[in-house]
N, C-alpha and C positions, 0 to 999 in steps of 0.2 A: 168616470175614469180620470181623476185629476192629473195623474202622471202623463197620460196620453195628451191631455189638453196642454200641459206645460211644454211637452215636446213639440206639439203642433206650432205653438207660438215661436219656438226657437228656429223654425225652418228658414226664417228670413236671413239667418246667418249663413245659409248655404247658397244663396242666390247670386252666384258669381259665375264666370265663364272663360273658355279657351277654345282654340281651334286646332291645336297640335294633335296628331294621331300617334298613338303608341300601341304596339302589338300587345295583346293581353298577356299578362304574367299570372301564372297560376301554379299552385302546388301540384305535386304528382297526384293523379286521380285515375280511377278506372271508369271508363265510359262505355255504356251499352247503347248502341245505336240501332235505329230502325226497329224498335220494339214492336210497334203496331203491325209491321209487315211480317216479321220473322217469328214472333212468339204467339202462334195461333192455337197452341194446344189448349189453353184455358185462359180465363181472365185474371188468374191469381198472380199478382205481382210478386209475392213472396217466393213462389216456385221459380219464376224467371230469375230472380236475384240469386237464389241458392244454386241454380244450375249454371249460371254464367260467371259467378265470382267465387273463387276458391275459399276466400276468407269468410264467406257468408254461409250459414247453415240454416236449414228450414226447421221451424218449430211446428210440427204437425198437430193441428187441433181438429180439422174437419176436412171435407172435400174442397173447401174454399176458405178464404179469410184466415190464412195461416200467418204466422209471425216469423221473424228472422232473428238470428244471432250474428253479430258482426264482430269478429275478433274476440269472441267470448263475452260480448256485451249485448244486452237486450233492453227492452222497455225504454224508459226515459234516458238511458245512458247513450242511446244513439238518437239522432234527429231525423225525422222523415219530413221533408219539405216538398210540397207540390206547387210548382209555379210561384214560389215565394211564400205560399200559405202554409200554416201549420195546422194539421188535422190531428186531433186527439181522439182516441177511442173512448167510448163511454163505459165499457165493461171493465170492472176491477180485475177480472180473470182473463183479460187479454183475448176475449173471443172476437173482438173487432179491432185489431191493431191498425195503425194508420195506413199500412200497405193495403188493407182491405177496402179502402174508400176511393181507390182509383183502379180502373181496369186496364189491362194491357193494350187493348186495341185503341185506347185513347192516348197512348204514351209514345212520344217521339224518341226520347232518349232518357237515360238515367246515369247520373254521375255519382260515384261513391268516393268519398274522401275519408280515408282512415286516419284517425287521430284527432287531437284537439286543435284543428287548424281552420276553424270557421268562426269568425267573430261577428258575422252579420246576423246570426240567428241565435235566439235564446236557448241555452241548455245543451249545446253540442259538446258533450263530455268526451266521448271516445270515438266519434265518427259521425258521418252524416250520409243520408241517401237523398239525392236531389233529383226530383222527377220533373221533366219538362214534357208537357202534353202537346199534342199536335196543334200546329198553328194554321190559321186560315191563309189562303193564297188568293191572289187576284184572279188567276185563271180558274175557270170553273172545272171541277173534276170531283170524283168521289169513288167509293168502293163499297161492295157488298160482299160479306163473308158468311158462308154457311158451314158450320163445323159440327161433326158428329163423332161420337166415340163410344168406347165400351161403357157398360152399365147405363145405357140410354142417355148418355151425355149429349146435349144439343145446345147449340149456340147460333144465334143470328145477330149480325151487327151490320150497320150501314153508316157511312159518313159522306157528307157532301160539303164542299167548300167552293167559294168563288167571291167575286167582287167587281166593283166598277168604280173608277175614280178614286176617291178617298176612302171608300168603305170596303171592308172584307168581312166575310162571315164564315162560320163553320157550324154545322149541326151533325151530331152523332148520337146514335141510340143502339141499345143491345138488349137481348134477352138470352138468359143462360139458365140451364137446370140440369140436374143429374140425379140418378138413383144413388144409393149408397154404394161406394166402390167395394170390391172384394180384395182381400189380401192374397198372398200367394197360396194360402191354404183354402181359399174359397170362402172366407168368412166375411160377412157384411159387418156394418157398424154394430147392429144388434147382436150378431153372433160373437163379436169380440167382447162385448160387455158380458154376455152369458158365460163365455169361457173364463173370464176373469173371476166372476162370482163363483163358478164351479171349483176353481183352483185356489180360492181364497182360504186362508186359515180360519176365517170366521165368516162363512157365507151369509149367515143371518144378518150381519151388520151392513152388508152391501146389497142385499136382495132387492131393496127398493130402487136401486139405480137401473134395473133392467127395464127395457122398453115394454110398454103394454102391448098385448097381442094385436090390437087394432092399429098400432103405429110401427110395428116391427119392419114393415116393408115400405114405409113412407119415403118420399124423396129426400135426398141429403140436403138439398138447397134449391132455391129459385132466386135468381138475381136479375134485376133490370137496371139499366143505367141510361142517362141522358147527359149530353154535353152541348152547350151552346156558347159561341164566342162571336164578338163583334170587335174588330179593330178599326179605328178611325185615324187616318193620317191627315191631320189638319194641314201640315206642311211637310216638307222633306225631313225636317228635324223635330217634328212634334207628333207623338202618337198616344192615343188613348186606347186602353184595352179593357173590355167588359167581358167577364167570363162567369159561367155558371155550370156546375156539375151536380147531378142528382143521382144517388144510388139507393136502390131499394132491394133488400134481401129479406126473404121470407122463409120461416121454418128451417133454419140452418141447424143441423144436428151436430152436437159436440159429444161424441160417445164417451170419451174418457173423462168428461166433466159430469157434474151432478145435474146440470141444467142444460137446456137447449135454447137457442135464440128464437123467440116468436117472430121478431122482425129486427132489422138493423138498417135504419134509414139515415142518410146523411145528405147535407147540402153544403156546397162550397161556392161562396160568392167572392169574386176577386175583381178589384178595380185598380188599374195601374196607369200612370201617366208619366211620360218621359219627354224631356226637351233637351236637345243637343245644341252645342255651340252658341251659347247665349251671352258670352262675355269672356274676358281674359282669365277668369278663375273657375270656369266650369266647362268641361268637355261634355258632361251629361248630368242632368239633375233629374231624379226620379222620385216619385211618391207612390205608395201602395197602401190601400186599405182592403182588408179581407174579413170575412165572417164565415166560420164553419160551425155546423151543429150536427149532433148525432143523437138519435133516439134508439135505445137498445133495451127492450124488456126481455129477460130470460126467465124460463119457467121450468118446473118439474112436471108439467101437465102430460107429457108423453111417457113418463116413467111410472113404475108401479108404486112409488112412494106417494103419488098423488091420491091413491085410493084411500089412504089413511089420513094424510096431511092436508088434502085439498090442493087446489091449484095455487101453490106458492110461487110468486113472481118477484124477481128483483128488477124493478123498473128504474132505469138510469138514463140520464141525459147529460150531455156536456156540450159546451159551445166556446168558441175562441173568437175574440175580436182583436185584430192586429193592425198597427199603423207603422209604416217605416218611411223615412226620408233619407236619401243618399245623394251625395254630390261627388263626382269624380273630376279631378283636376290634373292636367298634364303640366307638371312643373318644367320639364324639359322633354326633348324627344325620347329620352330613355327613362324618365322618372315620372311616376304616377302617385297621386295621393287621393285617398278616399276618406270622406267623413260622413258618418251617418247617425241617425237617431232611430231607436226601435222601441216599441211599446206594445204590450198585449195584456189582455185579461182572459183568463180561462175560468169558467164556472163549471162545477161538477156537482151533480145532485142525484141522489138515489133514495128510493123508499122501497119497503117490502109490502106486498099486497097478498091477500088470500081470497081466492074466488072473486077477484075484482075489487075488493075493499081494502083500504089501508090496514095493516097490522098494527096493533097497539101493544104497549108494554103491559104485562099483567098487574093486577092491583097491588101485589106484594113487593113490586120493584120500586127503586127510587124514582124512576121515570114513569110511574103509573099513568096510563091514559095517553101518553105521547105516542106519536107515530114512530114506528121503527124505521130508522134510516140506515142506509149502507154507507153513503157519502153525505156529510151534513151540509149541503148547499155551500160548498167551499169556493171562494174566489182566490185565484192566484194572479196578482197584479205585478207586472214587471215593467220597468223602464230602464233604458240603457243608452249609452253612447259608445260608438265604436269608430275605429280608424284603421286604415291600412296604408302602408307605404311600400311601393314596389319599384324596383330599378333593374335595368340591364346594364352590366358592366363587362363589356367584351364577351368572353365565354361564360360569364357567371351572371345568373339572375337570382334575385331574392325578393322575398315579401315578408314584411313585419306587420303583425296585427295586434290590436289591443281592444279590450272591451271592458266597460264597467257596468255592472248590473245592480239594481236595487229592487228587491222583490218582497212583497207582503202576501202571506197566505192567511186569509180570514174565513173561518167557517161560521156556520150558524151558532147562535148562542149556546153555551155549554161546553164548547171546546176551545182550547187556547189558540190565540193568534200567533203566527210566526213571522219573523222578519229576517231577511238575509241580504247580504251584500257580497259582491265578489268582483275581483279583478282578474281578467283572463288575458293572456298574452302568448304570442308564438312568433317564431321566425323559421322560415323554410327557404332553402336555397337549392339551386341546381347548377352544377358545373359541367360544361361540355368539354371533356378532356380531349377527345379525338372525334373524328367523324363517326366512329362506331361505338363510342362509350360516353355515357352520361352518369354522373354520380350525384345523388340528391340526398337530402336529409333535413331534419327539423327538430326543434325542441319546443314544446308547448305546455301550457297550463290552462285548464278550463274547469268550470264547476257546473253542477246542476242541483237544483233544490229538490227536496222530497215532493212527491205528489200526494193528492188527497187520499188515496188508498193507503199509502205508507204511513201517513200521519193519523188518519181518522177512521179508517174502515171498520165497520161493525158487521157481525154475522146476523142472520135472521133470528138467532137466539138472543140477540142483544149483547153479545160478547164483543168487546172492542179489541181487535187484533192490531190496529194501527198504533203507532208510537208517536205521541204528539210533540215530543221534544227532540226529534231527529235533527242532526246537523246536515248541512249540504255536503255533497260528495265533491272532491277535487281530484282531478287527474293530472299527474305530472308525467309527461311522456317524451321519449326519445325515439326518433325514426331514422333509419339509414337505408339506402338502396342504391342499386346500380342497374343500368339498362345498357345492354350490348346489342348492337345491330350490325349484321353482316349481310352479304348478298342474298342468302337464302335462309338465314336463321336469326331470330331475335329472342332475347331472354331478359326478363326483368325479375330481380330478386329484391325483396324487402324484408327487413327485420325491425322489430320494435320492442321496447320495454316500457311498461306502463306501471306507475306507482299510484295506487288509489288510496287517498286519505279520506277517512270517514265514509267508506263505501257502504251503501245501504244494503243490508243482507237480512235474509229471512232465517229465523231460528225456529225449527219445528219442535222444540222442547215439549214432549208430550206429558211431562209432569205438571204442566200448568193447568190449573182448574179454576173456574170462576162460577159462583152461583148465578143463576139466571138473572139477567138484568143488572148485575153489579158491574162496577168499573173493573177493568179488565187486565188480562195479561197483554204484554206488548211484544208482538212477534218480530218486529223489525228492529234492527240495531245497527249502529255504526261500527265498522271494523276497518282495519288497515289491511291492504292486500296488494298483490302485484300480479300482472299478466305479461307474459313475453311470448314471442313467436316469430314465425317467418312465413312468407308466401312467395311462390315462384310461378310465373306464367311465361310460356314460351310458344313460339310458332316456328315450324320448319316448312319451307316451300320446296317440295320435291320436284315440282315442275310448275308451269304456268297455270295448270288446272288442278293440281293435287297439293294439298298442304295439310299439316298436322298441328293441332293445338294441344297444349299440355298445361295443367294447373295443379298446384300442390299447396296445402296450407296446414300449419301446425301451430297450436297454442298450448301453453301451460299456465295455470293460475293457482296461486297459493295464498291462503290467509297468513298473516303474520303470526297469529296465534289461533288455536282452536277456540270455538265459542264457549261461553260460560252459560250454563242453564240456570233456570230460575231458582233451583235449590242449592246453587253454589257449586255443583259438580261441573267438571270440564268435559266437553266433547273431545274425541281423540283425532278426528279427521281434519286435516288442514288443507285438503284440496278445495279449490274454489268451484262452486257449482256452475253448470252451464258452459263449461269449457269443452268444446267438441274435440274428439280425437283426430288423428291424422286423416286428412281427406284429400283425394286426388282424382283427376280425370284426364283422359287422353282421347282425342277425337281425330278421325280421318275425314277430310272434306274433299269431295270431287266436284268441281264446278265444270260440268260438261257442256254448258253454254254460259254466256255472260250473266244470265239471270236465273239459271237453274242449277241445282246442286243435289248431291247425295251426301249424307253424313252418317257415320257410324261412330258411336261414343261409348266408352266404358267409364263408369263412375264408381268409385270404391271408397270405403272408409275402414279404418282400423277399429278394433273393439274399444269400448269404454273401459279402460283399466284404471284411470285416475278420476275419481268422482267422489262426491260428498254423500257418503252413505248415511251420515248422521242426520242429514236433512232431506232424506227421501230419494236421492238418486240411487240407481242400481246398475249392475253390470249389463251391458248390451253387446251382443255379438257384432263382430265386423261383418261387412257386407260388400257385395259388388254386383252391379247390374249392367246390362247392355241395352242401349237405346239406338234406334235407327230411324232415319227420316229422309224422304225424297221430296223435293219441292220443285215443281216444273212450271215454267212460264211458257204459255203458248204464243206469246208475241202478238196477240190480238185482244188483249185485255183480260183474258181468262188465265187462271192459275189453278193448279191442283197440288195439294200436299198430302202425303201419306206418311204415317209414322207409327212406330211401336216402341213403347217404353217398357223396361223390365221384361225383355223378350223371353227370358227363361223362367218367368213367373216365380221369382224368389220371394220368400217371406222374410221381411226384415223391418227393423225400426230405426229411425233416425233420432227421434226426440227422447230425452231423458225425463225424469219425474221429480225434479226439484220442487219442493212443496211450497215455493213461492206462488205456484199455480195451485188452485184448488182442484185436484184430480180425485177420481174415485179411489177410496182407501178404506180399509176395515178399521181404521183408527190407530194403526201402527205405521212405522216407516216401511214395513215390508209385509205384503206387497202393496205397490201403488200401480194403478193401471197405466200402461204405456200403449200407444197406438201403433199398429203396424201400418206400413206404407202400402200403396196400391200394388196389386199384382200386375200381371201382364195387361197392358192397356194399348188398344189400337185406336187410331183416330184418323179422320180424313177431313180436309178443309178445301172447299171450293170457293174461289174468289173471282170477282169481276171488277176491274178498274176502268173507269170511264173519264 
């Protein structure tokens, strides 16, 4: 990694210091606190984010390991950062999104920044989700949680932390499993697949996606996790952090896809060192190195197609190595300057196997005898320099950021190499007009490069669906907002307009055909598009113990022009895919003791009326559900939580069927299988804190 080596040598330029203190200046963000204590329903981070943040929508794939959409953006268009590390999923079909590699009981807080306002991390195009996991403490304490729910859901987790002198440690572990959930009509995963096949216009084309009789009633998933941390305080101003997280998921069922995950294992290694007050030009100097890796084989072995085709497996791995150096300087009491260097390498590799043996191209193909690959051992090397300047001026505070990226994507022999460079910049400010009103806004530009799937991905038939000459996507965005705070009522309103240049988009043009093993059609293309919308969050305190929460989010997305198909014909639909409809929630909270509460919540969504039917999306009905929860603390270390989600057992679906994901289909755009959400779900959690 030559770029990382060059940046390492440059760290000497950052070794300066200062002792002036400046209150942190940050752009407007949504923060979810006490995640490990409050979000005990399941370990799925995506469900927590979709429930807590109006502008985030769940992408349902399974009983766990689900994905998210933030302001109409998904995949690499949003950044998921865990304690400064970047975790990438190995599955081209998003069965293991980054949110699936961290579990909720290990999470202290989550910060969501909407828009292109992060210059510290590579590829933050339209927003970021920044997860902070639980930190060790010097005082010895811990907790044990036992959770049970409908469909034989069970979870056991435990955490212990403590220290002495300069050392602090934390250990945590969990086990979680569940049967297939049932939707409001009582259908399991296997039943939903059967119903889709029965109602298909061409049942024979999708009959192989049904589960084999011996696997119809298997568990939906089993998941284990471990976290270990050691913090060493050499002095009051010097700290070393050593962190490790392991996740193991087995036999995760993805009913609306053609394959299921045999396993999904990940490792996160993280080393951070920070030193404060070392001279007149450095308030804090920090360095971080991390390594993350994921092993994700997915197979048709549980489906009827395996009877004829054998055990076809797509075996994928990915790993990321990252290094960053950052220096913060207080120029004056109200002025702060940050300079940093950032570098990373991501490798992504995948092959197809049959009955445990690598699949080879047939003798008549141009690649005869070669192993069939899905992702051709592609390296994405990035090196960057970034800076931020922040200042408080009376009632006004602002932050200016800039970043320059140099990126090379190099696959195995036979596919073209790609080089990209980008300059990103933003400015964000907040003006406190009165004691009860703040006005904030920003303008930003950011870019993200194509990933290995978008550039090079091939199917098991040897057909290349990736587009090797894609340009990077650039987002130009404007954000405005206002926050009003009164004695018993607060409300925050945000609006945004995003212009996406060379947006990477999937064209499901079904007229494209390619002989087996031949070079291919290219399903991804660059387009220009725009997304705009608003979100509102509010709280009303009726009394010291009763308050109400409200949230609302709306987005619209349009292509500048309809897509052009391979035969030169034009599609007619200019709606942008994956733009969720109007979504809202209102909740009543009753805190009957300082640490115990009752919550009743209504969550609802409008129907999908603006969607991309040319590329697989379909009309989905609006829905509304009622959730209830009581969480009681007994003041002796014991706690008990009882909850019911979707109390009226409604049958509904959240996620649409844009063909960027490979979902079960009979070969046409209509129909494509969508997944229903869980029906009525009861759960109980018993906890003990010591």
